[in-house]
N, C-alpha and C positions, 0 to 999 in steps of 0.2 A: 500296420503291425503294432504301432505304439498304442493304438486304441484298444487292441486286443490284449495288451499285456496284463490287464487286471483279471482276465479270465482264469488263468492258472499261473500262480507265481512260479511254478517249477518248470513250465515248458514254454511260456509266453503265448500259448494259444491252446484251444481245446484240441486234444490229440487227434490227428487226421487218420491214424492207422493204429492197428493193434500193437505194432512194434514200438511206436512212439508212446502209446498209452502205457505199455509195460514199463518203459523207462521212467515215465512220470510217476507211476504207481510205486515202483521200487525206490525211487529217490525220496518219496514221501514216507513209505512204510518202513524202510530199513532203520532209520533212527528211532522210530516209534517202537519197533520190535526190540531194539537194543535197550531203550529206556524201560520197556516192560520187563525185560530179563533182569536189568539192574534193580528194578523196584522189588522183584522177588528176593534178590540178594539183601536189600535193605531190611525186608521183613525177617529174613533168615538170621541176620546179625542179632536181632533181639532174641530170637529163640536160642541161639548158640550161648549167649551170656546168661539168660534166665534159666536155661536148662541145668546150669551148674549150681543153682540154688536148690532149696529143698523141693521135695515132690509136691508139697502143698503150694509152694510159690509158683512152680511150673504149671500146675493145674490151674491156678488162679489166673496166671498170665494167658494161658491158652483160652480159657473161657472169656476173659476180658477182651482179648484181641478179637475173638470170634464176634462178640456183640458189636464192638467198635467197627470192625471191618464190614460187617453186614450193613450197618447204618451208613458208613462212608461210601460203600459200593452203590447203595441206593441213591445217595445224594449226588454222586458223580454221574450216575445214570440220568438223574433229573436235569442236571446242568449241561450234560453233553449234548442236549438237544440244540444248543447254540451252534454246533458244528455244521449240520446240514443247512441251517439258516444263513450262517456266514458264507458258506460255500455257494449257496444259491445267489446271494447278494453279489458275490464276486462274479458269478456267471452272468448276471443281468447287466453288470457294469455301471448302470445308472446310479449316481449318488452312492457309490459303493462305500466310500470312506465313512460317510455319515451313517449309513444303514448298518455297516459292520460294527461301528462303535455302539449303536443302540442295542444290537443283539448282545454284544459283549457286556455292556453295562447292566442290562437286565438279567443276564445270567449270573453276574456277580451279586446283584441284589437278591435274586432267588436263592443263591447259595447261602447267604447270610440269614435270610428269613426262614429257610427250611432247617438250617443247622441249629438255630436256637432251641426249638422244642426238642430236637433230638439230643442236644446237650443236657437238657433238663431230664430227659428219660435216662440217659447214661449215668447221671448223678445218683440215680436210684438203682444202680447195678446190683448191689447186694440184695435188695428186695426182690428184684427180677429173678436172680439166680436161686434165692430161697424158695420163691414161688415155683421154680422149675425143679424143686426137690434136690438141689445140689448140696454137697457137704457144707455145713455151716462155716467151718474154718476157711474152706476154699472160697465160699461166697463172700466172706468178710474181707479177705485179702484181695479178691477180684474187685470188690467195691472200692477199696482204697486205691487200687491201681487205676480204675476207671475215673475216679475223682480227679486225677491228674491228666490222664490220657485224653479226656474229653476236650481239653483245651487245644489239642492238635487238630480237631475237626475242622474249624473254620479255615485256618491256614492251608490245610490239606485240600479242601474243596476250592478255595481261591486259586491255589497252585494248579489244580486240575483244569479250571476254566481258562487260566492264562496259557497253559500248555496247549489246550485245544485251539485257542485263538492263534497262537504262534504257528502251529502246524498248518492250520487252514490258510494262513497268510504267507505260507511258503518258507517258514523257518522251523521245520521239524527237528533239525539237528540240536537246537537248544534243549529239547527234552532229554536227549542223551547226556549232554553236558551237565545239566542241573541234577539229574538223577545220580550220575557218578559222584557229584559233589555231596549229595545226600547220603550216599553209601559211606563216604569218608566221615561225614559228620556223625552218622549213626554209630559207626564202629568206635570212633573216638569218645563220643558221649557215653556209650555203654561201658567202655573200658575205664573211664574216669569215675562214673557215678554208681555202677552196680557193685563193684568190689572196692572202690576207693583207691585210686592211684594218683600220683603226682600231687599229693596233698589234699585231694578232694575227699569228702566223707563217703563212706560205704553205705549207700542208700538202698541196696538190694532191688526189690521189685519196683519201688517208687523211683529209683534212679533210672531204670529202663524207661519208665513212663516219661520222666523229665527229658531224657535223651530224645524220645520220639517227638515231644513238643518242640524242642529246640531244632530238630532236623526239619520238621515240616514248616516251621517258621522261616528257617533259612531258605528253603525251597521257594516259599511265597515271595520273600524279599528278592531272591535272585531273579525270579520271573518278572517281578515288577521293574527291576533295574533293566532287564532285557527289553521290555516293552517301551521303556523310556529312552534307551540308548541305541538300540539297533536301528540303523538308518532306514531299513525297509519297514519296520514295525512302527517306528516313531511317527511316521506321517499319518497314521490312523488315529493318533492321540487317544488311545484306548482308555487311558486313565483320566481323561478330561471330562468335565461336566458330570462327574459321578453322582451329583445330587439330583439330577433331572430325571424324573420318572417317565417311562414310556409304557403305559399300562397295556396297550394293545400288543406290544412286542412281548411283554411279560406273560400275558395270557397265551400267546402263541408258543412260547418256550414251555410253559406248563402243559399245554395241550399235547405237545410232542414228547415232553420229558417224563410225565407221570407214567405212561405206558413203558418207557425204557427202564425207568427206575423199578417199576413193578416186575418187569421181566428179569432184571438182574437179581432181585430179591427171591423170585421163584426159583431161579437156577441155583443161587447160593444155598437156599433152604433145602433144595433137593439133595445136594451133596452133604449138608449137615444132617438131614434125615437119614441118608445112607450110613453115615458114621454111627448114628444112634442105633440103627438096625444091626450094624456090625457088633456093637457093644452088647446086644442081646444074645449074640452067639458065643463070643469069647474074646479074651485079651489078645491072643495071637492073631485073630481075624482083624481086630482094630489096628494092630501094628502093621500087618501086611497091607491093609487097605490104605493106611497113611502113606506107605512107601509107594505103592502103585499110583495113588492119586497125585503124589508129588511129582512123579515122573511125567504123568499126563499133563499136569499143570505147567510144567516147564516147557514142553513142546507147544502147548496151547498159546503161549505168548506170541508165537509167530502169526498164526491166523488172526489173533486178536489185534495185532498191529496192522495187519493187512486190512482187517475190517474197519479199523479207525481211518486208515488212509482211503479206503473205498468209499466211505461215507462222504468224504470231502471231494473225491474225484467225481463220483456220481452226482453229488450235490451241485458242483460247478456246471456240469452238463445240463442238469435239470433246470438250474437258474437261467442258462442260456437258451432253453427251450429247444435243445438239439437232441431229438429222439435217437438218432443213430449214435451219438456220442454217449448217451445214457447207457444204451445196450452194450457198446464197446467197453466202457469203463467197468460195467458189471461183469461181463464175460471174462475180462482179463483178471480182475480181482478174484473171482471164483476159481479160475484155473490156477492162479498162484497159490491161494490158500489151500485148496483141496489137493493140489499137486504136492505141496510140501508135506501135508499131513499123511499123504499116501506113502511118501518116503519114510516119514517118522514111524508109521505103522509097520512098514517092512522091517525097519531096524529093530524095533521093539520085539516083533514076532521072531526075528531070526537070532537075536542074541539077548534074551531077557536077563540072563544071569549077570551080564556085564552091567546092566542098569541097576539091578538089585544090589550088586556089590558096592555101588557108590554109597549106599545108605547103611549097609549092615555087613558084618564080617561073615563071609561065606564059609570059612573053614571052622567056625565055632559050632560044635554040635548043639549047643543050647539054642542056637538060632534056627535049627532045622525046621521046626514047624512053621515059623514065620516065613522063611525062604520058600518053602514048598507052596504055601498059600499065595505069596506074592507072585510067584511064577505062574500060578493058575490065573490070577487076576489079570496079569499082563497079556495073556492070550486074548482075553476079552477086550483089554485096553487097546489092542491093535485095531480092532473094528471101531471101538469107541473113538480113537484118534481121528479117523477119517470123517465120521459123521459129526464130531464135535467141531472140526475145522469148517465143514460145510455149513453148519447152522450159524456159526459165528460170522462168517463172511456174508452169507445170505441175509442175515439180520442187518449187517452193515450197509449193504447195497440198498436194502429197502429203506433204511433211515435216510439214505441219500435222496430218495424221492419223497421224503417226509411221511413215510408210512410206518406208524408205530402201534396203532391200536389193534389191528387184526393180528400182527405178530405177537402181541401180548396174549391174545386168546389162544393162539397156536401154542405158545409156550406153556400156558396153564394146562391145556389139554395134554400136550406131549410129555411134559415133565412129571405132572402129578397124577394124571389118570393112566396114561400108557406106561410111563417110566416107573413111578413109585408103586403103582399097582402091580406091575410085572415083578418088581424087586421083592415085594411081599409074597406074591404067588409062588415064584420060583425059589426064593430064599427059604421059605418056611413051609408052604403047602407041599411043594414038590421035593423039599429036602436038599436043595442044591446049596444051601447056606450062603457063604460069601460069594461064590461064583454066580449064584442066582441073583444076588443084590447087584453085582456088577453087570449082569445081563440086563437087569432092569434099567440101569443107568444108560447102557448102550441103546436099548429099545427106545427110551424116552428121547435121547438125542437123535436117533434115526428118524423117529416120527416128526420131530420138530424140523429137522433138516429137509426132509422130503416135502413137507407142507410149505416151508419158506421158499424153497427152490421153485416149487410149482407156482407159488404166488408171484415170484419174480418173473418167471418166464411167461406168465399170463398177465403181466402188468397192464398191457393195453386193454385187455378184456375187463379187468377190474377197475379201470379208470384211474390208475395211479398217476398217469401223466396228465394231470388235470388241465395244464396249459394247452394241451393239444386241441381242446374244444373252445379255447378263448376266442 
Protein backbone atom coordinates (compact mmCIF):
# COMPACT_ATOMS: atom_id res chain seq x y z
CA UNK A 1 0.00 0.00 0.00
CA UNK A 2 2.82 2.42 0.74
CA UNK A 3 4.11 1.94 -2.79
CA UNK A 4 0.74 2.95 -4.19
CA UNK A 5 0.45 6.11 -2.10
CA UNK A 6 1.85 8.29 -4.88
CA UNK A 7 -0.85 7.24 -7.30
CA UNK A 8 -3.47 9.55 -5.89
CA UNK A 9 -2.77 11.83 -2.98
CA UNK A 10 -6.46 11.92 -2.06
CA UNK A 11 -7.34 8.25 -1.80
CA UNK A 12 -4.02 6.41 -1.46
CA UNK A 13 -4.76 4.25 -4.51
CA UNK A 14 -6.53 4.40 -7.86
CA UNK A 15 -10.22 4.17 -7.05
CA UNK A 16 -11.39 0.53 -7.32
CA UNK A 17 -15.09 1.43 -7.55
CA UNK A 18 -17.38 4.22 -8.73
CA UNK A 19 -18.25 5.12 -5.14
CA UNK A 20 -14.61 5.52 -4.11
CA UNK A 21 -13.91 7.43 -7.33
CA UNK A 22 -16.82 9.75 -6.58
CA UNK A 23 -15.42 10.51 -3.12
CA UNK A 24 -11.97 11.17 -4.56
CA UNK A 25 -13.35 13.43 -7.31
CA UNK A 26 -15.50 15.47 -4.92
CA UNK A 27 -12.62 15.86 -2.44
CA UNK A 28 -10.55 17.32 -5.26
CA UNK A 29 -13.27 19.29 -7.05
CA UNK A 30 -15.06 20.93 -4.08
CA UNK A 31 -12.25 23.33 -3.10
CA UNK A 32 -11.53 24.09 -6.77
CA UNK A 33 -15.19 24.98 -7.33
CA UNK A 34 -15.12 27.17 -4.22
CA UNK A 35 -11.96 28.90 -5.45
CA UNK A 36 -13.52 29.48 -8.88
CA UNK A 37 -16.60 31.09 -7.29
CA UNK A 38 -14.44 33.28 -5.05
CA UNK A 39 -12.37 34.30 -8.08
CA UNK A 40 -15.57 35.59 -9.68
CA UNK A 41 -16.13 37.65 -6.54
CA UNK A 42 -12.57 39.03 -6.82
CA UNK A 43 -13.40 40.28 -10.34
CA UNK A 44 -16.76 41.62 -9.17
CA UNK A 45 -15.08 43.73 -6.46
CA UNK A 46 -13.24 45.71 -9.13
CA UNK A 47 -16.49 46.28 -11.04
CA UNK A 48 -18.35 47.44 -7.93
CA UNK A 49 -15.78 50.14 -7.19
CA UNK A 50 -15.04 51.28 -10.76
CA UNK A 51 -18.75 51.42 -11.65
CA UNK A 52 -19.08 54.31 -9.20
CA UNK A 53 -16.66 56.39 -11.25
CA UNK A 54 -17.73 58.12 -14.48
CA UNK A 55 -19.25 56.33 -17.47
CA UNK A 56 -16.04 56.81 -19.45
CA UNK A 57 -13.94 55.30 -16.64
CA UNK A 58 -16.29 52.33 -16.32
CA UNK A 59 -16.26 51.72 -20.08
CA UNK A 60 -12.46 51.98 -20.09
CA UNK A 61 -12.16 49.46 -17.27
CA UNK A 62 -14.60 47.10 -19.01
CA UNK A 63 -12.62 47.13 -22.27
CA UNK A 64 -9.27 46.96 -20.49
CA UNK A 65 -10.31 44.02 -18.33
CA UNK A 66 -11.71 42.24 -21.41
CA UNK A 67 -8.35 42.47 -23.22
CA UNK A 68 -6.37 41.51 -20.11
CA UNK A 69 -8.70 38.62 -19.21
CA UNK A 70 -8.64 37.18 -22.73
CA UNK A 71 -4.84 37.15 -22.69
CA UNK A 72 -4.67 35.78 -19.14
CA UNK A 73 -7.20 33.04 -19.96
CA UNK A 74 -5.12 32.00 -22.97
CA UNK A 75 -1.90 31.90 -20.93
CA UNK A 76 -3.57 29.90 -18.17
CA UNK A 77 -4.77 27.46 -20.82
CA UNK A 78 -1.23 27.17 -22.17
CA UNK A 79 0.32 26.41 -18.78
CA UNK A 80 -2.51 24.23 -17.44
CA UNK A 81 -1.12 21.51 -19.71
CA UNK A 82 1.19 20.67 -16.82
CA UNK A 83 -1.83 19.22 -14.93
CA UNK A 84 -2.29 16.03 -17.01
CA UNK A 85 1.49 15.59 -17.20
CA UNK A 86 1.93 15.83 -13.42
CA UNK A 87 -1.06 13.53 -12.87
CA UNK A 88 0.32 10.94 -15.30
CA UNK A 89 3.73 11.09 -13.61
CA UNK A 90 2.08 10.41 -10.24
CA UNK A 91 0.21 7.52 -11.83
CA UNK A 92 3.42 6.00 -13.20
CA UNK A 93 5.06 6.33 -9.76
CA UNK A 94 8.60 5.91 -11.10
CA UNK A 95 10.80 8.93 -10.22
CA UNK A 96 7.61 10.90 -9.61
CA UNK A 97 9.28 13.59 -7.49
CA UNK A 98 11.86 14.43 -10.14
CA UNK A 99 9.43 14.25 -13.05
CA UNK A 100 6.76 16.33 -11.30
CA UNK A 101 9.37 18.99 -10.54
CA UNK A 102 10.45 19.07 -14.19
CA UNK A 103 6.89 19.57 -15.44
CA UNK A 104 6.24 22.29 -12.86
CA UNK A 105 9.50 24.12 -13.59
CA UNK A 106 8.96 24.14 -17.36
CA UNK A 107 5.37 25.32 -16.92
CA UNK A 108 6.71 28.26 -14.89
CA UNK A 109 9.34 28.97 -17.56
CA UNK A 110 6.66 28.87 -20.25
CA UNK A 111 4.44 31.20 -18.22
CA UNK A 112 7.17 33.83 -18.15
CA UNK A 113 8.30 33.37 -21.76
CA UNK A 114 4.74 33.62 -23.09
CA UNK A 115 3.72 36.50 -20.81
CA UNK A 116 6.45 38.92 -21.90
CA UNK A 117 5.23 39.47 -25.50
CA UNK A 118 1.63 39.65 -24.23
CA UNK A 119 2.65 42.38 -21.76
CA UNK A 120 4.21 44.28 -24.66
CA UNK A 121 0.96 43.93 -26.60
CA UNK A 122 -1.13 45.18 -23.65
CA UNK A 123 1.23 48.17 -23.32
CA UNK A 124 -0.27 49.31 -26.66
CA UNK A 125 -3.84 48.93 -25.41
CA UNK A 126 -4.91 52.41 -26.52
CA UNK A 127 -3.69 51.76 -30.07
CA UNK A 128 -5.51 48.40 -30.17
CA UNK A 129 -8.78 49.94 -29.01
CA UNK A 130 -8.52 52.87 -31.44
CA UNK A 131 -7.91 50.32 -34.21
CA UNK A 132 -11.16 48.64 -33.07
CA UNK A 133 -12.91 52.01 -33.56
CA UNK A 134 -13.58 52.64 -29.87
CA UNK A 135 -14.26 56.08 -28.40
CA UNK A 136 -10.91 57.98 -28.22
CA UNK A 137 -11.45 59.11 -24.59
CA UNK A 138 -12.37 55.59 -23.52
CA UNK A 139 -9.39 54.12 -25.43
CA UNK A 140 -7.00 56.61 -23.80
CA UNK A 141 -8.21 55.82 -20.28
CA UNK A 142 -8.23 52.05 -20.99
CA UNK A 143 -4.63 52.37 -22.21
CA UNK A 144 -3.59 54.06 -18.97
CA UNK A 145 -5.42 51.35 -17.00
CA UNK A 146 -3.69 48.55 -18.94
CA UNK A 147 -0.26 50.18 -18.53
CA UNK A 148 -0.55 49.27 -14.85
CA UNK A 149 -2.70 46.13 -15.02
CA UNK A 150 -0.27 44.35 -17.35
CA UNK A 151 2.12 43.95 -14.39
CA UNK A 152 -0.44 41.61 -12.81
CA UNK A 153 -0.06 39.15 -15.68
CA UNK A 154 3.10 37.27 -14.61
CA UNK A 155 2.14 36.84 -10.92
CA UNK A 156 -1.36 35.76 -11.99
CA UNK A 157 -0.02 33.03 -14.29
CA UNK A 158 2.61 31.91 -11.78
CA UNK A 159 -0.14 31.64 -9.17
CA UNK A 160 -2.23 29.60 -11.63
CA UNK A 161 0.60 27.11 -12.26
CA UNK A 162 1.28 26.75 -8.53
CA UNK A 163 -2.43 26.24 -7.83
CA UNK A 164 -2.59 23.51 -10.50
CA UNK A 165 0.46 21.74 -9.07
CA UNK A 166 -0.83 21.92 -5.49
CA UNK A 167 -4.19 20.46 -6.55
CA UNK A 168 -2.59 17.65 -8.58
CA UNK A 169 -0.40 16.77 -5.59
CA UNK A 170 -3.40 16.43 -3.30
CA UNK A 171 -3.66 19.88 -1.74
CA UNK A 172 -6.64 21.50 -3.58
CA UNK A 173 -7.85 23.20 -0.40
CA UNK A 174 -5.07 25.78 -0.61
CA UNK A 175 -6.73 27.21 -3.75
CA UNK A 176 -9.81 28.07 -1.70
CA UNK A 177 -7.80 29.69 1.08
CA UNK A 178 -5.56 31.74 -1.21
CA UNK A 179 -8.49 32.99 -3.32
CA UNK A 180 -10.38 33.99 -0.15
CA UNK A 181 -7.31 35.98 0.88
CA UNK A 182 -7.23 37.58 -2.59
CA UNK A 183 -10.86 38.65 -2.19
CA UNK A 184 -9.95 40.48 1.01
CA UNK A 185 -6.87 42.07 -0.58
CA UNK A 186 -8.88 43.17 -3.61
CA UNK A 187 -11.65 44.76 -1.56
CA UNK A 188 -9.20 46.55 0.73
CA UNK A 189 -6.97 47.71 -2.12
CA UNK A 190 -9.88 49.14 -4.10
CA UNK A 191 -11.33 50.82 -0.98
CA UNK A 192 -8.00 52.46 -0.20
CA UNK A 193 -6.91 53.46 -3.70
CA UNK A 194 -9.95 54.11 -5.90
CA UNK A 195 -11.60 56.78 -3.75
CA UNK A 196 -8.79 57.40 -1.28
CA UNK A 197 -9.43 56.25 2.29
CA UNK A 198 -7.26 56.01 5.40
CA UNK A 199 -4.91 58.67 4.09
CA UNK A 200 -4.25 57.02 0.70
CA UNK A 201 -4.56 59.11 -2.49
CA UNK A 202 -7.75 58.81 -4.59
CA UNK A 203 -6.32 57.30 -7.79
CA UNK A 204 -9.58 56.29 -9.48
CA UNK A 205 -9.17 53.85 -12.34
CA UNK A 206 -5.41 53.60 -11.86
CA UNK A 207 -6.01 52.78 -8.18
CA UNK A 208 -8.12 49.76 -9.17
CA UNK A 209 -5.34 48.55 -11.48
CA UNK A 210 -2.75 48.91 -8.69
CA UNK A 211 -5.05 46.95 -6.34
CA UNK A 212 -5.20 44.14 -8.91
CA UNK A 213 -1.39 44.02 -9.22
CA UNK A 214 -1.01 43.91 -5.43
CA UNK A 215 -3.68 41.19 -5.12
CA UNK A 216 -2.18 38.89 -7.77
CA UNK A 217 1.32 39.39 -6.34
CA UNK A 218 0.02 38.44 -2.88
CA UNK A 219 -1.53 35.29 -4.37
CA UNK A 220 1.73 34.33 -6.04
CA UNK A 221 3.72 34.84 -2.83
CA UNK A 222 1.14 32.89 -0.81
CA UNK A 223 1.34 29.91 -3.15
CA UNK A 224 5.15 30.04 -3.11
CA UNK A 225 5.10 29.94 0.69
CA UNK A 226 2.68 26.99 0.60
CA UNK A 227 4.92 25.02 -1.78
CA UNK A 228 7.88 25.64 0.54
CA UNK A 229 6.14 25.01 3.87
CA UNK A 230 3.38 22.44 3.32
CA UNK A 231 4.84 19.08 4.49
CA UNK A 232 3.31 17.13 1.61
CA UNK A 233 4.29 19.61 -1.10
CA UNK A 234 7.71 20.43 0.31
CA UNK A 235 9.15 17.02 -0.50
CA UNK A 236 8.73 17.69 -4.23
CA UNK A 237 11.05 20.75 -3.94
CA UNK A 238 9.10 22.39 -6.74
CA UNK A 239 10.97 25.69 -6.50
CA UNK A 240 14.38 24.00 -6.52
CA UNK A 241 16.79 24.09 -9.46
CA UNK A 242 14.59 26.63 -11.20
CA UNK A 243 17.47 27.59 -13.55
CA UNK A 244 17.77 24.14 -15.16
CA UNK A 245 16.09 23.78 -18.58
CA UNK A 246 14.25 20.61 -19.62
CA UNK A 247 13.64 21.36 -23.29
CA UNK A 248 11.84 18.10 -24.14
CA UNK A 249 9.39 18.67 -21.28
CA UNK A 250 8.87 22.29 -22.35
CA UNK A 251 8.02 21.11 -25.88
CA UNK A 252 5.57 18.59 -24.44
CA UNK A 253 3.77 21.28 -22.42
CA UNK A 254 3.64 23.51 -25.51
CA UNK A 255 2.29 20.63 -27.62
CA UNK A 256 -0.56 20.05 -25.19
CA UNK A 257 -0.99 23.65 -24.06
CA UNK A 258 -1.26 25.57 -27.34
CA UNK A 259 -4.50 23.77 -28.35
CA UNK A 260 -5.94 24.32 -24.83
CA UNK A 261 -5.07 28.03 -24.96
CA UNK A 262 -6.53 28.33 -28.47
CA UNK A 263 -9.73 26.61 -27.34
CA UNK A 264 -10.08 29.02 -24.42
CA UNK A 265 -9.61 32.00 -26.75
CA UNK A 266 -12.15 30.66 -29.25
CA UNK A 267 -14.73 30.21 -26.51
CA UNK A 268 -14.03 33.60 -24.93
CA UNK A 269 -14.16 35.32 -28.31
CA UNK A 270 -17.50 33.63 -29.07
CA UNK A 271 -19.11 35.26 -26.05
CA UNK A 272 -17.38 38.56 -26.86
CA UNK A 273 -18.73 38.30 -30.39
CA UNK A 274 -22.23 37.60 -29.05
CA UNK A 275 -22.06 40.80 -26.97
CA UNK A 276 -21.08 42.75 -30.10
CA UNK A 277 -24.05 41.27 -31.98
CA UNK A 278 -26.31 42.29 -29.09
CA UNK A 279 -24.95 45.82 -29.38
CA UNK A 280 -26.14 45.94 -33.00
CA UNK A 281 -29.70 45.33 -31.79
CA UNK A 282 -30.06 47.68 -28.82
CA UNK A 283 -28.99 48.84 -25.36
CA UNK A 284 -31.67 46.84 -23.51
CA UNK A 285 -30.52 43.69 -25.29
CA UNK A 286 -26.92 44.26 -24.14
CA UNK A 287 -28.01 44.76 -20.52
CA UNK A 288 -30.28 41.69 -20.56
CA UNK A 289 -27.52 39.64 -22.20
CA UNK A 290 -25.06 40.70 -19.48
CA UNK A 291 -27.48 39.62 -16.73
CA UNK A 292 -28.27 36.24 -18.29
CA UNK A 293 -24.62 35.55 -19.08
CA UNK A 294 -23.55 36.43 -15.53
CA UNK A 295 -26.05 33.94 -14.11
CA UNK A 296 -24.79 31.26 -16.51
CA UNK A 297 -21.16 32.08 -15.66
CA UNK A 298 -21.84 31.67 -11.95
CA UNK A 299 -23.26 28.15 -12.26
CA UNK A 300 -20.57 27.24 -14.82
CA UNK A 301 -17.91 27.45 -12.09
CA UNK A 302 -19.11 24.07 -10.76
CA UNK A 303 -18.51 21.98 -13.93
CA UNK A 304 -15.34 24.00 -14.51
CA UNK A 305 -14.01 22.86 -11.12
CA UNK A 306 -15.16 19.31 -11.83
CA UNK A 307 -13.36 19.43 -15.19
CA UNK A 308 -10.14 20.61 -13.51
CA UNK A 309 -10.39 17.74 -11.02
CA UNK A 310 -11.31 15.26 -13.77
CA UNK A 311 -8.15 16.10 -15.73
CA UNK A 312 -6.10 15.10 -12.67
CA UNK A 313 -8.12 11.97 -11.82
CA UNK A 314 -8.15 10.67 -15.41
CA UNK A 315 -4.49 11.67 -15.81
CA UNK A 316 -3.45 9.56 -12.81
CA UNK A 317 -5.25 6.51 -14.20
CA UNK A 318 -3.75 7.20 -17.64
CA UNK A 319 -0.25 7.36 -16.17
CA UNK A 320 -0.87 4.07 -14.34
CA UNK A 321 -1.99 2.49 -17.65
CA UNK A 322 -5.21 1.38 -16.03
CA UNK A 323 -7.83 1.34 -18.78
CA UNK A 324 -10.70 0.54 -16.41
CA UNK A 325 -9.76 3.36 -14.02
CA UNK A 326 -9.57 5.84 -16.93
CA UNK A 327 -13.14 4.97 -17.92
CA UNK A 328 -14.38 5.02 -14.34
CA UNK A 329 -12.86 8.43 -13.59
CA UNK A 330 -14.34 9.86 -16.78
CA UNK A 331 -17.82 8.45 -16.19
CA UNK A 332 -18.00 9.73 -12.62
CA UNK A 333 -16.79 13.23 -13.60
CA UNK A 334 -19.27 13.48 -16.48
CA UNK A 335 -22.13 12.29 -14.28
CA UNK A 336 -21.31 14.86 -11.57
CA UNK A 337 -20.82 17.78 -13.98
CA UNK A 338 -23.85 17.09 -16.17
CA UNK A 339 -26.00 16.15 -13.17
CA UNK A 340 -25.30 19.45 -11.41
CA UNK A 341 -25.97 21.48 -14.54
CA UNK A 342 -29.22 19.61 -15.03
CA UNK A 343 -30.32 20.79 -11.59
CA UNK A 344 -29.11 24.32 -12.36
CA UNK A 345 -31.03 24.32 -15.64
CA UNK A 346 -34.19 23.18 -13.83
CA UNK A 347 -33.84 25.96 -11.25
CA UNK A 348 -33.27 28.66 -13.87
CA UNK A 349 -36.18 27.42 -15.98
CA UNK A 350 -38.59 27.19 -13.03
CA UNK A 351 -37.82 30.52 -11.29
CA UNK A 352 -36.04 32.88 -13.69
CA UNK A 353 -37.41 36.06 -12.05
CA UNK A 354 -35.66 35.17 -8.81
CA UNK A 355 -32.30 35.11 -10.58
CA UNK A 356 -32.93 38.28 -12.60
CA UNK A 357 -33.98 40.06 -9.39
CA UNK A 358 -30.46 39.61 -7.99
CA UNK A 359 -29.12 41.99 -10.64
CA UNK A 360 -31.95 44.43 -11.33
CA UNK A 361 -34.92 45.95 -9.47
CA UNK A 362 -37.98 44.02 -10.69
CA UNK A 363 -40.54 46.61 -9.51
CA UNK A 364 -39.01 49.53 -11.38
CA UNK A 365 -41.07 50.15 -14.56
CA UNK A 366 -37.98 51.58 -16.29
CA UNK A 367 -36.40 48.15 -16.11
CA UNK A 368 -39.34 46.44 -17.80
CA UNK A 369 -37.76 45.95 -21.27
CA UNK A 370 -34.51 44.58 -19.81
CA UNK A 371 -36.38 42.22 -17.46
CA UNK A 372 -38.58 40.88 -20.27
CA UNK A 373 -35.56 40.20 -22.50
CA UNK A 374 -33.52 38.63 -19.68
CA UNK A 375 -36.38 36.23 -18.90
CA UNK A 376 -36.49 35.18 -22.57
CA UNK A 377 -32.74 34.59 -22.66
CA UNK A 378 -32.87 32.52 -19.48
CA UNK A 379 -35.30 30.07 -21.10
CA UNK A 380 -32.57 29.35 -23.66
CA UNK A 381 -29.96 29.47 -20.88
CA UNK A 382 -31.57 26.45 -19.23
CA UNK A 383 -30.60 24.32 -22.25
CA UNK A 384 -27.34 26.24 -22.53
CA UNK A 385 -26.43 25.21 -18.96
CA UNK A 386 -26.72 21.50 -19.60
CA UNK A 387 -24.58 21.43 -22.75
CA UNK A 388 -22.07 23.93 -21.35
CA UNK A 389 -21.43 21.65 -18.38
CA UNK A 390 -21.14 18.62 -20.66
CA UNK A 391 -18.57 20.22 -22.97
CA UNK A 392 -16.49 21.56 -20.07
CA UNK A 393 -16.17 18.19 -18.31
CA UNK A 394 -15.74 16.27 -21.58
CA UNK A 395 -12.84 18.56 -22.49
CA UNK A 396 -11.40 18.00 -19.01
CA UNK A 397 -11.45 14.20 -19.22
CA UNK A 398 -9.91 14.29 -22.70
CA UNK A 399 -7.08 16.47 -21.37
CA UNK A 400 -6.52 13.75 -18.79
CA UNK A 401 -5.53 11.38 -21.60
CA UNK A 402 -3.49 14.22 -23.13
CA UNK A 403 -5.85 14.73 -26.07
CA UNK A 404 -6.04 18.44 -26.94
CA UNK A 405 -5.50 18.90 -30.68
CA UNK A 406 -8.72 17.37 -32.02
CA UNK A 407 -10.82 19.01 -29.25
CA UNK A 408 -9.45 22.35 -30.55
CA UNK A 409 -10.74 21.55 -34.06
CA UNK A 410 -14.08 20.52 -32.57
CA UNK A 411 -14.25 23.83 -30.65
CA UNK A 412 -13.40 25.87 -33.76
CA UNK A 413 -16.15 24.17 -35.76
CA UNK A 414 -18.75 24.10 -33.00
CA UNK A 415 -18.28 27.60 -31.62
CA UNK A 416 -17.67 29.58 -34.77
CA UNK A 417 -19.35 27.74 -37.63
CA UNK A 418 -22.30 26.08 -35.89
CA UNK A 419 -22.64 28.55 -32.98
CA UNK A 420 -21.81 31.99 -34.35
CA UNK A 421 -23.31 31.10 -37.71
CA UNK A 422 -26.61 30.13 -36.07
CA UNK A 423 -26.54 33.30 -33.94
CA UNK A 424 -26.27 35.50 -37.05
CA UNK A 425 -28.84 33.45 -38.99
CA UNK A 426 -31.46 33.30 -36.24
CA UNK A 427 -30.72 36.70 -34.74
CA UNK A 428 -30.83 38.74 -37.93
CA UNK A 429 -32.02 36.70 -40.94
CA UNK A 430 -34.95 35.09 -39.07
CA UNK A 431 -35.55 38.16 -36.90
CA UNK A 432 -35.29 36.39 -33.53
CA UNK A 433 -32.93 39.15 -32.33
CA UNK A 434 -31.42 38.46 -28.87
CA UNK A 435 -33.15 35.07 -28.49
CA UNK A 436 -31.65 34.06 -31.83
CA UNK A 437 -28.17 35.00 -30.64
CA UNK A 438 -28.62 32.97 -27.45
CA UNK A 439 -29.94 30.09 -29.52
CA UNK A 440 -26.73 30.28 -31.52
CA UNK A 441 -24.64 30.07 -28.34
CA UNK A 442 -26.64 27.03 -27.20
CA UNK A 443 -26.29 25.34 -30.60
CA UNK A 444 -22.52 25.92 -30.61
CA UNK A 445 -22.12 24.44 -27.13
CA UNK A 446 -24.42 21.53 -28.04
CA UNK A 447 -22.37 20.62 -31.10
CA UNK A 448 -19.10 20.82 -29.15
CA UNK A 449 -20.46 18.75 -26.24
CA UNK A 450 -21.85 16.01 -28.51
CA UNK A 451 -18.60 15.71 -30.49
CA UNK A 452 -16.39 15.73 -27.38
CA UNK A 453 -18.55 13.12 -25.64
CA UNK A 454 -18.47 10.95 -28.76
CA UNK A 455 -14.68 11.24 -28.90
CA UNK A 456 -14.41 10.28 -25.23
CA UNK A 457 -16.66 7.25 -25.59
CA UNK A 458 -14.77 6.16 -28.71
CA UNK A 459 -11.35 6.76 -27.08
CA UNK A 460 -10.13 3.21 -27.76
CA UNK A 461 -11.09 3.43 -31.42
CA UNK A 462 -9.29 6.77 -31.79
CA UNK A 463 -6.17 5.38 -30.12
CA UNK A 464 -6.22 7.87 -27.24
CA UNK A 465 -4.95 5.26 -24.78
CA UNK A 466 -1.63 5.07 -26.57
CA UNK A 467 0.03 2.98 -23.88
CA UNK A 468 -2.39 0.14 -24.61
CA UNK A 469 -0.24 -0.85 -27.61
CA UNK A 470 3.15 -0.39 -25.88
